[in-house]
C-alpha positions in Angstrom: 0.2 0.1 0.0 1.6 3.7 -1.2 1.4 5.2 2.3 1.5 9.2 0.4 -2.0 7.9 -1.9 -3.1 6.4 2.2 -2.9 10.1 3.4 -3.9 11.9 1.0 -7.1 9.5 0.5 -7.8 9.9 4.2 -6.8 13.4 5.6 -6.6 15.6 3.4 -9.9 17.5 1.7 -11.7 16.4 -1.7 -13.6 14.5 -3.5 -13.7 11.2 -5.5 -14.5 11.4 -8.7 -16.0 8.0 -10.5 -15.4 7.3 -13.8 -16.6 3.5 -14.3 -19.4 3.6 -16.2 -19.5 -0.1 -17.5 -21.3 -1.3 -20.5 -24.3 -1.5 -19.2 -25.0 2.2 -18.2 -21.9 3.7 -21.3 -24.4 4.1 -23.7 -26.5 6.5 -21.2 -23.1 8.1 -20.2 -22.6 9.2 -23.3 -26.3 9.6 -25.1 -25.8 12.8 -21.9 -22.2 13.6 -23.3 -24.4 14.2 -26.3 -22.8 11.2 -28.2 -26.0 9.1 -29.8 -26.2 5.2 -29.8 -26.1 6.4 -34.3 -22.8 7.7 -33.9 -20.9 4.5 -32.9 -21.6 0.6 -34.0 -20.6 -2.1 -31.1 -19.2 -2.5 -28.2 -15.4 -1.3 -29.5 -15.9 1.8 -31.2 -18.4 3.0 -27.7 -15.9 1.9 -25.5 -13.1 3.7 -27.4 -15.9 7.2 -27.2 -16.2 6.8 -23.7 -12.7 6.2 -23.2 -12.0 9.8 -25.2 -14.4 11.3 -22.9 -12.5 10.3 -19.5 -9.3 10.9 -20.7 -10.5 14.8 -21.4 -11.8 14.8 -18.0 -9.0 13.6 -16.9 -6.3 15.7 -18.9 -8.9 19.1 -18.2 -6.7 21.6 -16.2 -9.8 21.8 -13.9 -9.0 17.9 -13.0 -6.2 17.7 -10.4 -5.5 16.7 -6.8 -5.8 20.2 -5.4 -9.9 19.3 -5.4 -9.9 15.7 -6.6 -8.8 12.8 -4.1 -8.9 10.0 -6.5 -10.8 8.4 -9.4 -12.7 4.7 -9.3 -11.7 3.4 -12.9 -13.8 0.5 -15.0 -11.0 -1.8 -16.0 -10.6 -1.3 -19.2 -9.6 2.1 -18.7 -6.9 1.2 -16.0 -6.2 -1.3 -19.1 -5.3 1.8 -21.6 -3.6 4.9 -21.8 -4.2 8.6 -21.1 -0.9 10.9 -22.2 0.8 8.7 -22.7 0.9 6.2 -19.2 -1.2 4.0 -18.2 -4.3 5.2 -16.7 -3.8 4.7 -12.7 -0.2 6.1 -13.4 -1.2 8.8 -15.4 -3.8 9.9 -12.2 -1.0 10.1 -9.9 2.5 10.9 -11.2 0.7 13.5 -13.3 -2.4 14.3 -11.1 -1.4 13.4 -7.5 -4.9 11.7 -8.0 -5.0 8.7 -6.2 -6.6 6.0 -8.4 -9.2 2.7 -7.2 -10.5 0.1 -10.2 -14.1 -0.6 -10.3 -14.0 -4.1 -9.0 -17.3 -6.5 -9.8 -19.7 -7.9 -12.1 -23.0 -6.2 -11.7 -25.9 -7.0 -9.8 -28.0 -10.2 -9.5 -31.4 -10.4 -9.5 -33.1 -8.7 -6.1 -34.5 -11.5 -3.4 -34.9 -9.9 0.2 -35.4 -6.5 -1.3 -32.0 -6.6 -1.7 -29.6 -7.1 -5.1 -26.3 -8.3 -4.7 -22.8 -9.1 -6.1 -23.5 -11.6 -9.2 -20.1 -13.7 -8.3 -16.7 -13.2 -10.0 -15.0 -15.9 -9.9 -11.5 -14.0 -11.5 -11.6 -11.7 -9.0 -7.8 -12.8 -7.9 -6.2 -12.6 -11.8 -8.0 -8.5 -12.1 -6.6 -7.9 -8.2 -3.3 -9.3 -9.2 -3.5 -6.9 -12.2 -4.6 -4.1 -10.4 -2.3 -3.8 -7.9 0.7 -4.8 -10.8 -0.4 -1.0 -12.6 -0.1 1.4 -10.2 -4.2 0.6 -8.8 -4.3 1.8 -4.0 -7.5 0.5 -3.6 -11.4 -0.8 -5.3 -14.3 -0.7 -5.4 -17.8 -3.1 -5.6 -21.8 -2.4 -5.5 -24.5 -4.0 -4.2 -28.2 -2.5 -3.9 -30.4 -1.9 -0.8 -34.4 -2.2 -2.0 -35.8 -2.6 0.6 -35.4 -2.6 4.9 -35.2 -6.7 5.4 -32.6 -7.7 7.3 -32.0 -10.7 5.9 -31.7 -9.0 2.7 -28.9 -6.1 4.5 -27.1 -8.5 6.7 -26.4 -10.8 3.5 -25.5 -7.4 1.9 -23.2 -6.3 4.2 -21.8 -9.6 4.4 -20.9 -10.6 0.8 -19.3 -7.2 0.3 -17.3 -7.7 4.1 -16.2 -11.2 2.7 -14.9 -9.9 -0.8 -13.7 -7.5 0.6 -11.1 -9.4 2.9 -10.9 -10.8 -0.4 -9.2 -7.7 -1.3 -7.5 -6.6 1.6 -5.4 -9.8 1.2 -4.1 -8.1 -1.6 -2.9 -4.8 0.1 -5.5 -2.9 -1.4 -8.4 -1.0 -0.1 -12.1 -2.0 -0.6 -14.7 0.3 -1.1 -17.9 -1.5 0.2 -20.5 0.3 -1.9 -23.7 -1.2 -0.8 -26.0 1.7 -2.3 -29.6 2.5 -1.0 -31.9 3.0 -3.6 -33.0 6.5 -3.7 -36.7 5.7 -4.2 -37.3 2.9 -2.1 -40.4 3.4 0.1 -38.4 2.1 3.2 -35.2 4.0 2.8 -34.6 5.5 6.0 -35.5 2.4 7.7 -33.0 0.4 5.3 -30.6 3.2 6.7 -30.9 2.1 10.6 -30.3 -2.0 9.7 -27.5 -1.5 7.4 -25.8 1.3 9.6 -25.7 -1.1 12.5 -25.0 -4.5 9.9 -22.4 -2.0 8.5 -20.5 -1.1 12.0 -20.8 -4.5 12.9 -18.8 -5.3 10.2 -16.5 -3.0 11.1 -16.0 -4.1 14.3 -15.1 -7.9 13.0 -12.0 -6.6 11.1 -8.5 -6.9 12.5 -6.5 -3.5 13.8 -5.0 -2.9 10.7 -7.4 -3.5 8.1 -8.3 -0.3 6.5 -11.5 -0.1 4.6 -14.3 2.6 2.9 -17.8 2.8 2.6 -19.3 4.2 -1.1 -23.2 4.9 0.8 -26.2 7.1 -0.4 -26.6 10.2 0.7 -28.6 9.8 4.2 -32.2 10.8 5.2 -31.3 12.1 8.3 -28.4 14.5 8.0 -24.7 13.5 10.1 -26.4 9.2 10.2 -23.6 7.8 9.5 -20.8 9.8 11.7 -19.9 6.1 14.1 -19.2 4.8 10.7 -16.9 8.0 9.8 -15.2 8.8 13.1 -14.9 4.4 13.2 -10.9 3.4 13.1 -11.3 0.9 10.7 -12.2 3.7 8.5 -10.2 5.3 5.8 -12.6 7.6 4.1 -16.9 7.4 3.7 -18.2 8.9 0.8 -20.9 9.9 -0.9 -22.8 8.7 -4.2 -25.1 11.1 -5.9 -27.5 7.7 -7.3 -29.4 10.1 -9.6 -29.9 12.9 -7.3 -29.2 16.1 -9.8 -26.2 17.8 -8.6 -27.3 20.6 -6.9 -29.4 18.0 -4.6 -26.3 16.4 -3.8 -24.4 18.9 -2.8 -27.4 20.1 -0.2 -27.2 16.6 1.2 -24.0 16.4 1.5 -23.3 19.7 2.7 -25.3 18.8 5.7 -23.5 15.1 6.6 -20.3 16.5 8.0 -16.8 14.6 7.3 -18.9 12.7 4.1 -17.3 13.1 1.2 -18.7 13.2 -2.4 -18.0 9.9 -5.1 -20.5 11.5 -7.7 -20.4 9.7 -11.5 -23.2 11.8 -12.9 -23.9 14.6 -10.8 -19.6 15.3 -11.7 -20.0 15.0 -15.8 -22.9 17.1 -15.8 -24.1 19.6 -18.5 -20.8 18.1 -20.2 -20.5 17.4 -23.7 -18.2 16.7 -26.6 -19.3 20.1 -28.6 -18.3 22.0 -26.5 -15.2 23.9 -26.9 -11.5 23.2 -24.5 -12.1 25.9 -22.5 -16.3 25.4 -22.5 -15.9 22.2 -21.0 -12.6 23.1 -19.2 -15.0 25.9 -17.6 -18.2 24.1 -17.3 -16.1 20.7 -15.3 -14.2 23.7 -13.0 -17.2 25.2 -11.9 -18.7 21.4 -11.4 -15.3 20.4 -9.4 -15.4 23.7 -7.2 -18.9 23.0 -6.6 -18.4 19.6 -5.1 -15.3 20.1 -3.5 -17.0 22.6 -1.0 -20.0 20.5 -0.3 -17.7 17.9 0.8 -15.5 20.5 2.7 -18.6 20.7 5.1 
């Protein structure tokens, strides 16, 4: 583990940029960026287009370690280059931004009010490649839809179980059991989730450090016990479908939580903008998320 990267993520002001749209969400991300589906053919061209978008963001003068702690990458982004360097090396060496890797393979069918992660049997190989390529940590997402005690326990147990596999490789896992913002039982689900998360943290060894990525809670300051826990590096917030304005307003009410926004970060950016327009808008977006993350 890189101590300088750990210190940065743990102590500095800033937020984590989520640049990890996968195959399922990429067409929507490109559409919002002003590239409709008739402008590319097949997965290869689609991933080329989305890599151009991500590289443009990372190479923008607005994007740097003064306001951004880390960036979460999709596996294909890790395997490619930005600015003539492997992406993770570019982020850290050129931008002082800590590289994370999305490791999950998507969601299983809903059961007991939750969606667990699909199995990912090649995880060890992916983690080994990540270590080799300069990755600091990982991120994996599951979803909570209802306040079902059995489902939420199974969800958190799975996150911590795979988290142990990631810790064994010397990487810092971001556990992301997302609570659906449209859940009719959101506040109740968050109560159950927090109890399970704290139990999971208490079971870790003293030297085992993890991060959480959580939906912005209904009750301000709700995750303070998690934020203060000795086994936590940082608790970050997902935007979860809230607009950037709404997500920032909710984040500002949660002291110690910092953003890890995806769509809310890139909101309004398009392929058609000039470099000047693009950089100006990205700068404003980064500053607004940075300010909300400092409260």
